[in-house]
All heavy atoms as a GROMACS GRO file, in nm:
protein
  621
    1MET      N    1   0.084  -0.117   0.000
    1MET     CA    2   0.000   0.000   0.000
    1MET      C    3   0.089   0.124   0.000
    1MET      O    4   0.189   0.130   0.070
    1MET     CB    5  -0.091   0.000   0.123
    1MET     CG    6  -0.179   0.121   0.124
    1MET     SD    7  -0.284   0.154   0.267
    1MET     CE    8  -0.345  -0.001   0.316
    2LEU      N    9   0.052   0.222  -0.078
    2LEU     CA   10   0.128   0.346  -0.085
    2LEU      C   11   0.119   0.424   0.045
    2LEU      O   12   0.012   0.431   0.107
    2LEU     CB   13   0.076   0.435  -0.197
    2LEU     CG   14   0.113   0.394  -0.339
    2LEU    CD1   15   0.036   0.480  -0.438
    2LEU    CD2   16   0.260   0.407  -0.361
    3ALA      N   17   0.230   0.483   0.085
    3ALA     CA   18   0.231   0.570   0.202
    3ALA      C   19   0.174   0.705   0.162
    3ALA      O   20   0.209   0.759   0.058
    3ALA     CB   21   0.373   0.585   0.256
    4ASN      N   22   0.090   0.759   0.245
    4ASN     CA   23   0.028   0.888   0.218
    4ASN      C   24   0.075   0.988   0.323
    4ASN      O   25  -0.004   1.055   0.385
    4ASN     CB   26  -0.125   0.875   0.218
    4ASN     CG   27  -0.192   0.998   0.162
    4ASN    OD1   28  -0.128   1.078   0.094
    4ASN    ND2   29  -0.319   1.014   0.190
    5ASN      N   30   0.205   0.996   0.341
    5ASN     CA   31   0.264   1.080   0.444
    5ASN      C   32   0.362   1.176   0.377
    5ASN      O   33   0.474   1.138   0.344
    5ASN     CB   34   0.335   0.990   0.548
    5ASN     CG   35   0.396   1.067   0.660
    5ASN    OD1   36   0.426   1.186   0.648
    5ASN    ND2   37   0.420   1.000   0.770
    6GLN      N   38   0.321   1.299   0.355
    6GLN     CA   39   0.404   1.397   0.286
    6GLN      C   40   0.533   1.428   0.361
    6GLN      O   41   0.636   1.455   0.300
    6GLN     CB   42   0.325   1.525   0.260
    6GLN     CG   43   0.211   1.505   0.161
    6GLN     CD   44   0.258   1.450   0.028
    6GLN    OE1   45   0.356   1.497  -0.030
    6GLN    NE2   46   0.191   1.346  -0.021
    7GLU      N   47   0.529   1.423   0.492
    7GLU     CA   48   0.649   1.446   0.572
    7GLU      C   49   0.754   1.339   0.544
    7GLU      O   50   0.873   1.367   0.537
    7GLU     CB   51   0.614   1.450   0.722
    7GLU     CG   52   0.731   1.487   0.810
    7GLU     CD   53   0.788   1.626   0.781
    7GLU    OE1   54   0.712   1.717   0.743
    7GLU    OE2   55   0.911   1.643   0.796
    8LEU      N   56   0.710   1.215   0.526
    8LEU     CA   57   0.802   1.106   0.494
    8LEU      C   58   0.868   1.130   0.358
    8LEU      O   59   0.988   1.109   0.343
    8LEU     CB   60   0.725   0.973   0.495
    8LEU     CG   61   0.806   0.846   0.488
    8LEU    CD1   62   0.906   0.837   0.604
    8LEU    CD2   63   0.713   0.726   0.490
    9TYR      N   64   0.793   1.178   0.261
    9TYR     CA   65   0.850   1.212   0.130
    9TYR      C   66   0.956   1.321   0.145
    9TYR      O   67   1.064   1.313   0.088
    9TYR     CB   68   0.742   1.259   0.032
    9TYR     CG   69   0.665   1.145  -0.032
    9TYR    CD1   70   0.562   1.082   0.035
    9TYR    CD2   71   0.696   1.103  -0.161
    9TYR    CE1   72   0.491   0.979  -0.024
    9TYR    CE2   73   0.625   1.001  -0.222
    9TYR     CZ   74   0.523   0.938  -0.152
    9TYR     OH   75   0.453   0.836  -0.211
   10LYS      N   76   0.928   1.424   0.225
   10LYS     CA   77   1.024   1.532   0.246
   10LYS      C   78   1.150   1.483   0.316
   10LYS      O   79   1.261   1.523   0.282
   10LYS     CB   80   0.960   1.644   0.328
   10LYS     CG   81   0.855   1.722   0.250
   10LYS     CD   82   0.790   1.827   0.338
   10LYS     CE   83   0.676   1.894   0.265
   10LYS     NZ   84   0.602   1.987   0.349
   11GLN      N   85   1.133   1.394   0.415
   11GLN     CA   86   1.249   1.338   0.485
   11GLN      C   87   1.336   1.258   0.391
   11GLN      O   88   1.458   1.270   0.394
   11GLN     CB   89   1.203   1.246   0.599
   11GLN     CG   90   1.165   1.317   0.725
   11GLN     CD   91   1.130   1.215   0.832
   11GLN    OE1   92   1.016   1.174   0.842
   11GLN    NE2   93   1.228   1.174   0.907
   12LEU      N   94   1.273   1.175   0.306
   12LEU     CA   95   1.351   1.094   0.212
   12LEU      C   96   1.421   1.184   0.110
   12LEU      O   97   1.537   1.160   0.077
   12LEU     CB   98   1.261   0.991   0.143
   12LEU     CG   99   1.334   0.891   0.054
   12LEU    CD1  100   1.441   0.815   0.132
   12LEU    CD2  101   1.236   0.795  -0.009
   13GLN      N  102   1.355   1.289   0.064
   13GLN     CA  103   1.419   1.384  -0.028
   13GLN      C  104   1.544   1.443   0.037
   13GLN      O  105   1.648   1.456  -0.027
   13GLN     CB  106   1.323   1.495  -0.066
   13GLN     CG  107   1.218   1.455  -0.164
   13GLN     CD  108   1.119   1.566  -0.191
   13GLN    OE1  109   1.106   1.660  -0.113
   13GLN    NE2  110   1.046   1.555  -0.299
   14SER      N  111   1.534   1.479   0.163
   14SER     CA  112   1.647   1.536   0.234
   14SER      C  113   1.761   1.436   0.249
   14SER      O  114   1.878   1.470   0.239
   14SER     CB  115   1.602   1.585   0.372
   14SER     OG  116   1.709   1.633   0.446
   15THR      N  117   1.727   1.310   0.271
   15THR     CA  118   1.828   1.206   0.290
   15THR      C  119   1.906   1.177   0.163
   15THR      O  120   2.027   1.158   0.167
   15THR     CB  121   1.762   1.076   0.341
   15THR    OG1  122   1.698   1.104   0.466
   15THR    CG2  123   1.863   0.965   0.361
   16VAL      N  124   1.839   1.173   0.049
   16VAL     CA  125   1.906   1.139  -0.077
   16VAL      C  126   1.915   1.259  -0.171
   16VAL      O  127   1.924   1.244  -0.292
   16VAL     CB  128   1.834   1.020  -0.147
   16VAL    CG1  129   1.843   0.895  -0.064
   16VAL    CG2  130   1.691   1.054  -0.182
   17GLN      N  131   1.921   1.378  -0.117
   17GLN     CA  132   1.909   1.501  -0.194
   17GLN      C  133   2.004   1.517  -0.311
   17GLN      O  134   1.969   1.574  -0.413
   17GLN     CB  135   1.918   1.621  -0.103
   17GLN     CG  136   2.052   1.635  -0.034
   17GLN     CD  137   2.051   1.746   0.068
   17GLN    OE1  138   1.967   1.834   0.063
   17GLN    NE2  139   2.143   1.742   0.161
   18ASN      N  140   2.124   1.470  -0.302
   18ASN     CA  141   2.220   1.491  -0.411
   18ASN      C  142   2.223   1.375  -0.510
   18ASN      O  143   2.297   1.382  -0.608
   18ASN     CB  144   2.359   1.515  -0.355
   18ASN     CG  145   2.367   1.645  -0.279
   18ASN    OD1  146   2.301   1.742  -0.313
   18ASN    ND2  147   2.445   1.648  -0.174
   19LEU      N  148   2.147   1.270  -0.484
   19LEU     CA  149   2.149   1.153  -0.570
   19LEU      C  150   2.023   1.135  -0.653
   19LEU      O  151   2.027   1.078  -0.760
   19LEU     CB  152   2.168   1.025  -0.486
   19LEU     CG  153   2.296   1.012  -0.407
   19LEU    CD1  154   2.291   0.887  -0.321
   19LEU    CD2  155   2.414   1.005  -0.502
   20TYR      N  156   1.912   1.179  -0.601
   20TYR     CA  157   1.786   1.143  -0.665
   20TYR      C  158   1.743   1.244  -0.770
   20TYR      O  159   1.778   1.361  -0.766
   20TYR     CB  160   1.676   1.125  -0.560
   20TYR     CG  161   1.603   1.252  -0.523
   20TYR    CD1  162   1.479   1.280  -0.580
   20TYR    CD2  163   1.658   1.344  -0.435
   20TYR    CE1  164   1.412   1.397  -0.548
   20TYR    CE2  165   1.592   1.460  -0.403
   20TYR     CZ  166   1.469   1.486  -0.460
   20TYR     OH  167   1.403   1.602  -0.429
   21VAL      N  168   1.665   1.195  -0.864
   21VAL     CA  169   1.602   1.280  -0.964
   21VAL      C  170   1.456   1.298  -0.925
   21VAL      O  171   1.405   1.409  -0.924
   21VAL     CB  172   1.614   1.218  -1.105
   21VAL    CG1  173   1.535   1.298  -1.206
   21VAL    CG2  174   1.760   1.208  -1.146
   22GLU      N  175   1.390   1.185  -0.890
   22GLU     CA  176   1.249   1.191  -0.853
   22GLU      C  177   1.213   1.072  -0.764
   22GLU      O  178   1.256   0.961  -0.790
   22GLU     CB  179   1.162   1.189  -0.977
   22GLU     CG  180   1.014   1.204  -0.948
   22GLU     CD  181   0.930   1.211  -1.074
   22GLU    OE1  182   0.984   1.201  -1.185
   22GLU    OE2  183   0.809   1.227  -1.059
   23ILE      N  184   1.134   1.099  -0.662
   23ILE     CA  185   1.078   0.992  -0.580
   23ILE      C  186   0.943   0.959  -0.641
   23ILE      O  187   0.853   1.042  -0.642
   23ILE     CB  188   1.064   1.034  -0.433
   23ILE    CG1  189   1.202   1.063  -0.373
   23ILE    CG2  190   0.993   0.925  -0.353
   23ILE    CD1  191   1.198   1.122  -0.234
   24GLN      N  192   0.931   0.838  -0.696
   24GLN     CA  193   0.808   0.796  -0.763
   24GLN      C  194   0.698   0.761  -0.663
   24GLN      O  195   0.584   0.801  -0.679
   24GLN     CB  196   0.835   0.675  -0.853
   24GLN     CG  197   0.939   0.700  -0.960
   24GLN     CD  198   0.892   0.795  -1.068
   24GLN    OE1  199   0.773   0.814  -1.090
   24GLN    NE2  200   0.985   0.854  -1.138
   25ALA      N  201   0.733   0.683  -0.559
   25ALA     CA  202   0.635   0.637  -0.462
   25ALA      C  203   0.706   0.583  -0.339
   25ALA      O  204   0.821   0.540  -0.348
   25ALA     CB  205   0.547   0.527  -0.521
   26ILE      N  206   0.637   0.587  -0.227
   26ILE     CA  207   0.684   0.523  -0.105
   26ILE      C  208   0.576   0.426  -0.061
   26ILE      O  209   0.459   0.463  -0.054
   26ILE     CB  210   0.713   0.624   0.007
   26ILE    CG1  211   0.823   0.721  -0.033
   26ILE    CG2  212   0.753   0.550   0.136
   26ILE    CD1  213   0.851   0.831   0.068
   27TYR      N  214   0.616   0.303  -0.033
   27TYR     CA  215   0.522   0.198   0.008
   27TYR      C  216   0.537   0.172   0.158
   27TYR      O  217   0.648   0.170   0.211
   27TYR     CB  218   0.547   0.070  -0.071
   27TYR     CG  219   0.525   0.089  -0.218
   27TYR    CD1  220   0.631   0.124  -0.302
   27TYR    CD2  221   0.399   0.076  -0.274
   27TYR    CE1  222   0.612   0.144  -0.437
   27TYR    CE2  223   0.378   0.096  -0.410
   27TYR     CZ  224   0.486   0.129  -0.491
   27TYR     OH  225   0.466   0.150  -0.626
   28GLU      N  226   0.426   0.150   0.223
   28GLU     CA  227   0.424   0.121   0.366
   28GLU      C  228   0.501  -0.007   0.397
   28GLU      O  229   0.514  -0.094   0.310
   28GLU     CB  230   0.279   0.104   0.414
   28GLU     CG  231   0.196   0.230   0.408
   28GLU     CD  232   0.230   0.331   0.516
   28GLU    OE1  233   0.302   0.297   0.612
   28GLU    OE2  234   0.186   0.446   0.503
   29PRO      N  235   0.549  -0.022   0.520
   29PRO     CA  236   0.612  -0.148   0.559
   29PRO      C  237   0.515  -0.264   0.536
   29PRO      O  238   0.394  -0.248   0.544
   29PRO     CB  239   0.640  -0.129   0.708
   29PRO     CG  240   0.652   0.018   0.724
   29PRO     CD  241   0.553   0.077   0.626
   30GLY      N  242   0.573  -0.381   0.508
   30GLY     CA  243   0.492  -0.499   0.485
   30GLY      C  244   0.494  -0.544   0.340
   30GLY      O  245   0.453  -0.654   0.309
   31THR      N  246   0.543  -0.459   0.249
   31THR     CA  247   0.548  -0.497   0.108
   31THR      C  248   0.668  -0.585   0.078
   31THR      O  249   0.669  -0.655  -0.023
   31THR     CB  250   0.552  -0.372   0.017
   31THR    OG1  251   0.664  -0.292   0.052
   31THR    CG2  252   0.425  -0.291   0.030
   32ASN      N  253   0.769  -0.584   0.162
   32ASN     CA  254   0.888  -0.668   0.147
   32ASN      C  255   0.873  -0.785   0.244
   32ASN      O  256   0.884  -0.768   0.364
   32ASN     CB  257   1.014  -0.587   0.176
   32ASN     CG  258   1.141  -0.669   0.164
   32ASN    OD1  259   1.140  -0.786   0.130
   32ASN    ND2  260   1.253  -0.606   0.193
   33THR      N  261   0.850  -0.904   0.193
   33THR     CA  262   0.828  -1.019   0.281
   33THR      C  263   0.952  -1.060   0.358
   33THR      O  264   0.941  -1.112   0.468
   33THR     CB  265   0.774  -1.139   0.201
   33THR    OG1  266   0.865  -1.169   0.096
   33THR    CG2  267   0.637  -1.109   0.144
   34ALA      N  268   1.071  -1.033   0.304
   34ALA     CA  269   1.195  -1.068   0.375
   34ALA      C  270   1.218  -0.978   0.496
   34ALA      O  271   1.268  -1.022   0.598
   34ALA     CB  272   1.314  -1.061   0.280
   35CYS      N  273   1.182  -0.852   0.485
   35CYS     CA  274   1.198  -0.754   0.593
   35CYS      C  275   1.072  -0.669   0.601
   35CYS      O  276   1.070  -0.555   0.553
   35CYS     CB  277   1.321  -0.668   0.570
   35CYS     SG  278   1.474  -0.760   0.572
   36PRO      N  279   0.966  -0.721   0.661
   36PRO     CA  280   0.837  -0.652   0.659
   36PRO      C  281   0.833  -0.520   0.734
   36PRO      O  282   0.739  -0.443   0.717
   36PRO     CB  283   0.742  -0.754   0.720
   36PRO     CG  284   0.828  -0.847   0.798
   36PRO     CD  285   0.961  -0.848   0.730
   37GLU      N  286   0.936  -0.488   0.814
   37GLU     CA  287   0.936  -0.362   0.888
   37GLU      C  288   0.994  -0.246   0.808
   37GLU      O  289   0.992  -0.132   0.852
   37GLU     CB  290   1.010  -0.378   1.021
   37GLU     CG  291   1.159  -0.401   1.010
   37GLU     CD  292   1.201  -0.545   0.981
   37GLU    OE1  293   1.116  -0.631   0.959
   37GLU    OE2  294   1.322  -0.569   0.979
   38TRP      N  295   1.046  -0.272   0.688
   38TRP     CA  296   1.108  -0.170   0.606
   38TRP      C  297   1.006  -0.103   0.514
   38TRP      O  298   0.917  -0.167   0.459
   38TRP     CB  299   1.217  -0.228   0.518
   38TRP     CG  300   1.338  -0.278   0.591
   38TRP    CD1  301   1.364  -0.270   0.724
   38TRP    CD2  302   1.449  -0.345   0.533
   38TRP    NE1  303   1.485  -0.327   0.753
   38TRP    CE2  304   1.540  -0.374   0.638
   38TRP    CE3  305   1.481  -0.384   0.405
   38TRP    CZ2  306   1.660  -0.440   0.615
   38TRP    CZ3  307   1.601  -0.449   0.383
   38TRP    CH2  308   1.689  -0.475   0.487
   39TYR      N  309   1.020   0.028   0.493
   39TYR     CA  310   0.949   0.099   0.388
   39TYR      C  311   1.021   0.066   0.256
   39TYR      O  312   1.139   0.031   0.254
   39TYR     CB  313   0.957   0.250   0.408
   39TYR     CG  314   0.871   0.305   0.518
   39TYR    CD1  315   0.920   0.315   0.648
   39TYR    CD2  316   0.742   0.347   0.493
   39TYR    CE1  317   0.842   0.366   0.750
   39TYR    CE2  318   0.663   0.399   0.594
   39TYR     CZ  319   0.713   0.408   0.722
   39TYR     OH  320   0.636   0.459   0.821
   40CYS      N  321   0.951   0.082   0.146
   40CYS     CA  322   1.011   0.065   0.014
   40CYS      C  323   0.976   0.188  -0.068
   40CYS      O  324   0.861   0.232  -0.070
   40CYS     CB  325   0.956  -0.060  -0.055
   40CYS     SG  326   1.021  -0.085  -0.222
   41ALA      N  327   1.076   0.245  -0.136
   41ALA     CA  328   1.052   0.361  -0.220
   41ALA      C  329   1.100   0.330  -0.361
   41ALA      O  330   1.204   0.266  -0.380
   41ALA     CB  331   1.125   0.483  -0.165
   42ALA      N  332   1.025   0.376  -0.459
   42ALA     CA  333   1.068   0.371  -0.598
   42ALA      C  334   1.128   0.508  -0.627
   42ALA      O  335   1.058   0.609  -0.623
   42ALA     CB  336   0.950   0.344  -0.690
   43VAL      N  337   1.258   0.511  -0.654
   43VAL     CA  338   1.330   0.638  -0.669
   43VAL      C  339   1.414   0.634  -0.796
   43VAL      O  340   1.488   0.538  -0.820
   43VAL     CB  341   1.423   0.661  -0.547
   43VAL    CG1  342   1.496   0.793  -0.559
   43VAL    CG2  343   1.347   0.654  -0.417
   44ASP      N  344   1.400   0.737  -0.878
   44ASP     CA  345   1.490   0.753  -0.992
   44ASP      C  346   1.618   0.817  -0.939
   44ASP      O  347   1.615   0.929  -0.887
   44ASP     CB  348   1.429   0.841  -1.100
   44ASP     CG  349   1.322   0.770  -1.181
   44ASP    OD1  350   1.298   0.651  -1.156
   44ASP    OD2  351   1.262   0.834  -1.268
   45LEU      N  352   1.729   0.744  -0.950
   45LEU     CA  353   1.858   0.795  -0.905
   45LEU      C  354   1.945   0.825  -1.026
   45LEU      O  355   1.939   0.757  -1.128
   45LEU     CB  356   1.929   0.691  -0.817
   45LEU     CG  357   1.862   0.654  -0.685
   45LEU    CD1  358   1.943   0.547  -0.613
   45LEU    CD2  359   1.846   0.775  -0.596
   46PHE      N  360   2.023   0.928  -1.015
   46PHE     CA  361   2.125   0.967  -1.112
   46PHE      C  362   2.068   1.030  -1.240
   46PHE      O  363   2.120   1.128  -1.288
   46PHE     CB  364   2.218   0.852  -1.146
   46PHE     CG  365   2.271   0.780  -1.025
   46PHE    CD1  366   2.240   0.647  -1.002
   46PHE    CD2  367   2.347   0.846  -0.930
   46PHE    CE1  368   2.288   0.580  -0.890
   46PHE    CE2  369   2.395   0.781  -0.818
   46PHE     CZ  370   2.364   0.649  -0.798
   47ARG      N  371   1.962   0.969  -1.297
   47ARG     CA  372   1.900   1.025  -1.418
   47ARG      C  373   1.758   0.972  -1.430
   47ARG      O  374   1.725   0.868  -1.373
   47ARG     CB  375   1.981   0.992  -1.543
   47ARG     CG  376   1.988   0.846  -1.576
   47ARG     CD  377   2.072   0.825  -1.703
   47ARG     NE  378   2.094   0.686  -1.729
   47ARG     CZ  379   2.008   0.606  -1.794
   47ARG    NH1  380   1.895   0.654  -1.839
   47ARG    NH2  381   2.037   0.480  -1.814
   48PRO      N  382   1.671   1.043  -1.499
   48PRO     CA  383   1.532   0.997  -1.514
   48PRO      C  384   1.527   0.858  -1.579
   48PRO      O  385   1.602   0.829  -1.672
   48PRO     CB  386   1.469   1.102  -1.606
   48PRO     CG  387   1.553   1.224  -1.588
   48PRO     CD  388   1.692   1.172  -1.564
   49GLY      N  389   1.440   0.774  -1.527
   49GLY     CA  390   1.422   0.640  -1.582
   49GLY      C  391   1.514   0.535  -1.525
   49GLY      O  392   1.498   0.416  -1.554
   50MET      N  393   1.612   0.574  -1.446
   50MET     CA  394   1.700   0.478  -1.380
   50MET      C  395   1.644   0.457  -1.238
   50MET      O  396   1.684   0.523  -1.144
   50MET     CB  397   1.844   0.529  -1.375
   50MET     CG  398   1.942   0.428  -1.325
   50MET     SD  399   2.111   0.491  -1.333
   50MET     CE  400   2.175   0.388  -1.461
   51THR      N  401   1.547   0.365  -1.229
   51THR     CA  402   1.469   0.348  -1.108
   51THR      C  403   1.531   0.241  -1.017
   51THR      O  404   1.574   0.136  -1.063
   51THR     CB  405   1.324   0.310  -1.142
   51THR    OG1  406   1.272   0.406  -1.234
   51THR    CG2  407   1.237   0.306  -1.018
   52PHE      N  408   1.530   0.272  -0.888
   52PHE     CA  409   1.583   0.182  -0.786
   52PHE      C  410   1.478   0.160  -0.678
   52PHE      O  411   1.396   0.248  -0.652
   52PHE     CB  412   1.708   0.241  -0.720
   52PHE     CG  413   1.829   0.241  -0.808
   52PHE    CD1  414   1.845   0.337  -0.906
   52PHE    CD2  415   1.927   0.144  -0.793
   52PHE    CE1  416   1.956   0.338  -0.988
   52PHE    CE2  417   2.038   0.144  -0.875
   52PHE     CZ  418   2.053   0.241  -0.972
   53ARG      N  419   1.482   0.041  -0.616
   53ARG     CA  420   1.408   0.016  -0.493
   53ARG      C  421   1.500   0.058  -0.379
   53ARG      O  422   1.612   0.013  -0.371
   53ARG     CB  423   1.378  -0.133  -0.476
   53ARG     CG  424   1.266  -0.184  -0.556
   53ARG     CD  425   1.239  -0.330  -0.516
   53ARG     NE  426   1.135  -0.385  -0.597
   53ARG     CZ  427   1.154  -0.473  -0.696
   53ARG    NH1  428   1.275  -0.515  -0.722
   53ARG    NH2  429   1.054  -0.517  -0.765
   54LEU      N  430   1.451   0.144  -0.297
   54LEU     CA  431   1.528   0.191  -0.183
   54LEU      C  432   1.451   0.150  -0.058
   54LEU      O  433   1.340   0.197  -0.036
   54LEU     CB  434   1.541   0.344  -0.191
   54LEU     CG  435   1.639   0.408  -0.096
   54LEU    CD1  436   1.706   0.525  -0.164
   54LEU    CD2  437   1.571   0.454   0.029
   55TYR      N  438   1.506   0.057   0.018
   55TYR     CA  439   1.442   0.011   0.141
   55TYR      C  440   1.500   0.090   0.258
   55TYR      O  441   1.622   0.108   0.267
   55TYR     CB  442   1.468  -0.138   0.163
   55TYR     CG  443   1.400  -0.224   0.060
   55TYR    CD1  444   1.470  -0.280  -0.046
   55TYR    CD2  445   1.264  -0.250   0.068
   55TYR    CE1  446   1.408  -0.359  -0.140
   55TYR    CE2  447   1.200  -0.330  -0.027
   55TYR     CZ  448   1.273  -0.384  -0.130
   55TYR     OH  449   1.210  -0.462  -0.224
   56PHE      N  450   1.413   0.137   0.346
   56PHE     CA  451   1.461   0.217   0.458
   56PHE      C  452   1.373   0.200   0.580
   56PHE      O  453   1.261   0.151   0.572
   56PHE     CB  454   1.469   0.366   0.418
   56PHE     CG  455   1.335   0.430   0.388
   56PHE    CD1  456   1.268   0.502   0.486
   56PHE    CD2  457   1.278   0.420   0.262
   56PHE    CE1  458   1.145   0.563   0.458
   56PHE    CE2  459   1.157   0.481   0.233
   56PHE     CZ  460   1.090   0.552   0.332
   57THR      N  461   1.428   0.242   0.693
   57THR     CA  462   1.355   0.243   0.819
   57THR      C  463   1.358   0.385   0.874
   57THR      O  464   1.441   0.466   0.833
   57THR     CB  465   1.416   0.146   0.923
   57THR    OG1  466   1.554   0.180   0.941
   57THR    CG2  467   1.405   0.002   0.878
   58VAL      N  468   1.268   0.412   0.966
   58VAL     CA  469   1.264   0.541   1.035
   58VAL      C  470   1.280   0.511   1.182
   58VAL      O  471   1.200   0.435   1.239
   58VAL     CB  472   1.130   0.614   1.008
   58VAL    CG1  473   1.127   0.747   1.081
   58VAL    CG2  474   1.107   0.632   0.860
   59ASP      N  475   1.384   0.568   1.245
   59ASP     CA  476   1.408   0.538   1.387
   59ASP      C  477   1.322   0.627   1.477
   59ASP      O  478   1.244   0.710   1.430
   59ASP     CB  479   1.556   0.546   1.421
   59ASP     CG  480   1.614   0.686   1.414
   59ASP    OD1  481   1.537   0.784   1.411
   59ASP    OD2  482   1.737   0.698   1.414
   60GLU      N  483   1.338   0.608   1.608
   60GLU     CA  484   1.255   0.681   1.705
   60GLU      C  485   1.278   0.832   1.701
   60GLU      O  486   1.194   0.910   1.743
   60GLU     CB  487   1.274   0.628   1.847
   60GLU     CG  488   1.416   0.635   1.898
   60GLU     CD  489   1.501   0.516   1.859
   60GLU    OE1  490   1.449   0.418   1.805
   60GLU    OE2  491   1.623   0.523   1.882
   61ASP      N  492   1.392   0.876   1.646
   61ASP     CA  493   1.420   1.020   1.631
   61ASP      C  494   1.373   1.072   1.495
   61ASP      O  495   1.406   1.184   1.457
   61ASP     CB  496   1.570   1.046   1.646
   61ASP     CG  497   1.620   1.015   1.785
   61ASP    OD1  498   1.542   1.029   1.881
   61ASP    OD2  499   1.737   0.974   1.796
   62ARG      N  500   1.300   0.988   1.421
   62ARG     CA  501   1.244   1.020   1.290
   62ARG      C  502   1.352   1.037   1.183
   62ARG      O  503   1.330   1.104   1.082
   62ARG     CB  504   1.152   1.140   1.297
   62ARG     CG  505   1.033   1.119   1.390
   62ARG     CD  506   0.943   1.237   1.395
   62ARG     NE  507   0.897   1.272   1.261
   62ARG     CZ  508   0.772   1.259   1.218
   62ARG    NH1  509   0.681   1.215   1.298
   62ARG    NH2  510   0.739   1.293   1.096
   63ALA      N  511   1.468   0.979   1.207
   63ALA     CA  512   1.576   0.982   1.107
   63ALA      C  513   1.561   0.860   1.015
   63ALA      O  514   1.527   0.751   1.061
   63ALA     CB  515   1.711   0.980   1.176
   64ILE      N  516   1.588   0.880   0.888
   64ILE     CA  517   1.579   0.772   0.790
   64ILE      C  518   1.713   0.701   0.781
   64ILE      O  519   1.818   0.764   0.771
   64ILE     CB  520   1.538   0.826   0.653
   64ILE    CG1  521   1.391   0.869   0.658
   64ILE    CG2  522   1.560   0.722   0.544
   64ILE    CD1  523   1.340   0.927   0.530
   65LYS      N  524   1.707   0.567   0.783
   65LYS     CA  525   1.826   0.485   0.765
   65LYS      C  526   1.803   0.397   0.644
   65LYS      O  527   1.713   0.313   0.642
   65LYS     CB  528   1.852   0.398   0.887
   65LYS     CG  529   1.973   0.310   0.872
   65LYS     CD  530   1.995   0.222   0.992
   65LYS     CE  531   2.113   0.129   0.967
   65LYS     NZ  532   2.119   0.025   1.068
   66VAL      N  533   1.882   0.418   0.539
   66VAL     CA  534   1.870   0.336   0.418
   66VAL      C  535   1.928   0.199   0.448
   66VAL      O  536   2.042   0.186   0.493
   66VAL     CB  537   1.942   0.403   0.299
   66VAL    CG1  538   1.941   0.312   0.178
   66VAL    CG2  539   1.880   0.538   0.269
   67GLU      N  540   1.848   0.095   0.425
   67GLU     CA  541   1.887  -0.042   0.456
   67GLU      C  542   1.942  -0.116   0.334
   67GLU      O  543   2.034  -0.195   0.345
   67GLU     CB  544   1.768  -0.120   0.513
   67GLU     CG  545   1.706  -0.060   0.638
   67GLU     CD  546   1.793  -0.073   0.762
   67GLU    OE1  547   1.892  -0.148   0.759
   67GLU    OE2  548   1.761  -0.009   0.862
   68GLU      N  549   1.881  -0.090   0.217
   68GLU     CA  550   1.920  -0.163   0.097
   68GLU      C  551   1.874  -0.085  -0.026
   68GLU      O  552   1.770  -0.021  -0.024
   68GLU     CB  553   1.853  -0.300   0.098
   68GLU     CG  554   1.889  -0.391  -0.014
   68GLU     CD  555   1.820  -0.527  -0.002
   68GLU    OE1  556   1.821  -0.585   0.106
   68GLU    OE2  557   1.764  -0.570  -0.103
   69VAL      N  558   1.953  -0.095  -0.132
   69VAL     CA  559   1.918  -0.031  -0.259
   69VAL      C  560   1.943  -0.133  -0.370
   69VAL      O  561   2.048  -0.198  -0.372
   69VAL     CB  562   2.004   0.095  -0.285
   69VAL    CG1  563   1.970   0.157  -0.419
   69VAL    CG2  564   1.987   0.196  -0.174
   70SER      N  565   1.847  -0.148  -0.461
   70SER     CA  566   1.866  -0.238  -0.574
   70SER      C  567   1.797  -0.180  -0.697
   70SER      O  568   1.697  -0.109  -0.684
   70SER     CB  569   1.814  -0.378  -0.544
   70SER     OG  570   1.674  -0.375  -0.518
   71ARG      N  571   1.849  -0.210  -0.813
   71ARG     CA  572   1.791  -0.160  -0.937
   71ARG      C  573   1.654  -0.221  -0.957
   71ARG      O  574   1.633  -0.339  -0.933
   71ARG     CB  575   1.882  -0.196  -1.055
   71ARG     CG  576   1.837  -0.141  -1.188
   71ARG     CD  577   1.859   0.008  -1.196
   71ARG     NE  578   1.791   0.066  -1.311
   71ARG     CZ  579   1.844   0.084  -1.430
   71ARG    NH1  580   1.969   0.049  -1.453
   71ARG    NH2  581   1.773   0.136  -1.526
   72TRP      N  582   1.558  -0.141  -0.998
   72TRP     CA  583   1.420  -0.184  -1.021
   72TRP      C  584   1.394  -0.174  -1.170
   72TRP      O  585   1.369  -0.068  -1.223
   72TRP     CB  586   1.322  -0.097  -0.944
   72TRP     CG  587   1.185  -0.153  -0.928
   72TRP    CD1  588   1.127  -0.252  -1.000
   72TRP    CD2  589   1.088  -0.112  -0.831
   72TRP    NE1  590   1.000  -0.275  -0.954
   72TRP    CE2  591   0.974  -0.190  -0.851
   72TRP    CE3  592   1.087  -0.016  -0.732
   72TRP    CZ2  593   0.860  -0.175  -0.774
   72TRP    CZ3  594   0.974  -0.002  -0.656
   72TRP    CH2  595   0.861  -0.080  -0.676
   73TRP      N  596   1.402  -0.287  -1.237
   73TRP     CA  597   1.381  -0.292  -1.382
   73TRP      C  598   1.232  -0.292  -1.408
   73TRP      O  599   1.160  -0.380  -1.364
   73TRP     CB  600   1.447  -0.416  -1.441
   73TRP     CG  601   1.593  -0.417  -1.417
   73TRP    CD1  602   1.660  -0.482  -1.317
   73TRP    CD2  603   1.693  -0.349  -1.491
   73TRP    NE1  604   1.795  -0.460  -1.324
   73TRP    CE2  605   1.817  -0.378  -1.431
   73TRP    CE3  606   1.691  -0.266  -1.603
   73TRP    CZ2  607   1.937  -0.325  -1.480
   73TRP    CZ3  608   1.810  -0.217  -1.650
   73TRP    CH2  609   1.932  -0.246  -1.590
   74MET      N  610   1.184  -0.193  -1.477
   74MET     CA  611   1.041  -0.180  -1.505
   74MET      C  612   1.017  -0.195  -1.655
   74MET      O  613   1.100  -0.158  -1.736
   74MET     CB  614   0.988  -0.047  -1.457
   74MET     CG  615   1.007  -0.024  -1.311
   74MET     SD  616   0.912   0.116  -1.260
   74MET     CE  617   0.887   0.075  -1.091
   75GLY      N  618   0.896  -0.240  -1.686
   75GLY     CA  619   0.854  -0.246  -1.825
   75GLY      C  620   0.901  -0.365  -1.893
   75GLY      O  621   0.901  -0.407  -1.994
   0.00000   0.00000   0.00000
């Protein structure tokens, strides 16, 4: 399910500010069966159309910790 939290989008933008082109979507925890506590974001990194899955957690201080990044081949 897509996350509908604009603050989370702003936090992720701040975390990857110099790498990303566009954040396509952020999915609520539970979409990754291997690590159900992680959020998943579809993010274009480096250039438009180069989409990656970016898995991350948010700690008690509301800081984002990137856990894993992998290329997301679409289409």
